[in-house]
C-alpha positions in Angstrom: -97.4 126.9 -100.5 -97.3 130.0 -102.6 -99.6 132.9 -103.2 -101.5 134.2 -106.1 -101.6 137.7 -106.0 -104.8 138.9 -108.0 -105.6 143.0 -109.1 -105.2 145.3 -106.3 -102.9 143.4 -104.3 -105.4 140.4 -103.1 -103.6 137.5 -102.6 -105.2 133.5 -102.3 -103.0 131.4 -101.0 -102.9 127.8 -102.5 -105.1 125.9 -100.8 -108.0 128.9 -100.3 -107.9 128.6 -104.0 -108.2 124.9 -103.9 -111.0 124.9 -101.0 -113.1 127.6 -103.5 -112.7 125.3 -106.8 -114.3 122.2 -104.2 -116.5 124.5 -103.0 -118.0 126.1 -106.2 -117.8 122.6 -107.9 -119.5 121.2 -105.1 -122.4 124.1 -105.6 -122.6 123.4 -109.5 -121.3 127.2 -109.7 -120.9 130.7 -108.4 -117.8 133.0 -106.6 -117.1 133.1 -102.8 -118.3 136.3 -101.9 -116.0 138.2 -99.6 -117.7 141.1 -97.5 -116.5 144.0 -95.0 -119.4 145.0 -92.7 -119.7 147.2 -89.2 -119.8 145.2 -85.9 -118.0 141.8 -84.2 -115.9 142.7 -81.5 -113.1 145.0 -82.7 -115.3 147.3 -85.2 -115.1 145.6 -88.5 -115.8 141.9 -89.8 -115.0 139.6 -92.4 -117.9 137.7 -94.3 -117.8 134.9 -96.3 -120.5 133.7 -98.7 -121.6 131.4 -101.9 -122.7 133.9 -104.3 -124.2 133.5 -108.2 -121.8 136.0 -109.1 -120.7 139.8 -110.2 -123.0 142.3 -109.4 -122.6 146.3 -110.1 -119.6 147.8 -108.0 -118.5 144.3 -108.1 -114.9 143.4 -108.3 -114.2 140.1 -110.0 -111.1 137.7 -109.2 -109.8 134.2 -109.8 -109.6 131.8 -113.0 -112.0 129.0 -113.6 -114.2 127.9 -110.7 -111.8 129.1 -107.8 -113.8 132.9 -108.1 -114.0 135.6 -106.0 -116.2 138.4 -105.4 -116.0 142.1 -103.8 -118.0 144.4 -103.3 -115.8 148.2 -104.1 -116.3 149.3 -101.0 -115.1 146.3 -98.6 -111.6 146.4 -101.4 -110.8 150.0 -99.7 -110.4 147.3 -96.1 -109.1 144.5 -97.8 -106.0 145.8 -100.4 -102.9 143.8 -99.7 -104.4 141.2 -97.4 -104.6 137.3 -98.8 -107.2 134.8 -98.2 -106.2 131.7 -96.8 -107.9 128.6 -95.7 -107.4 127.5 -92.2 -107.6 123.1 -91.6 -107.1 122.4 -88.4 -108.5 120.8 -85.2 -110.7 123.5 -84.3 -111.8 123.6 -87.8 -112.0 124.3 -91.4 -112.4 128.0 -92.2 -111.5 130.5 -94.2 -109.3 133.7 -93.3 -107.4 137.5 -93.8 -104.3 138.2 -92.9 -104.9 141.7 -93.4 -102.3 144.7 -93.5 -104.3 147.3 -93.1 -105.8 146.1 -89.5 -104.6 147.6 -86.9 -105.9 145.0 -84.2 -107.6 142.6 -84.0 -109.9 140.3 -82.5 -108.8 136.8 -81.1 -111.3 135.1 -83.7 -109.5 136.4 -86.3 -113.3 137.5 -87.8 -113.2 140.9 -86.5 -110.6 143.6 -86.6 -110.0 147.7 -86.1 -108.4 150.0 -88.8 
């Protein structure tokens, strides 16, 4: 399983790219939006949503139906991160391995810088 390096050092695992493609095909198109917001138990948290397309200030990555949109502010916190898709007994979900985070919570959706 290899990673696909995208612009600005965002990596997407093959499993994540395949899952994005599956989701977008089911939605009839769109992109996976990744947003970093304040909150969570560690200070910042990740949000993943389906979005129609890029807006002003967004950076768009990917090819085909495996497209990702990240706003320029969130991108500052995500540079060098790897997006992965986990399919386990606990559930199926996207997760980010973020080298910029100094700590994170047990659920993996909240982090501190």
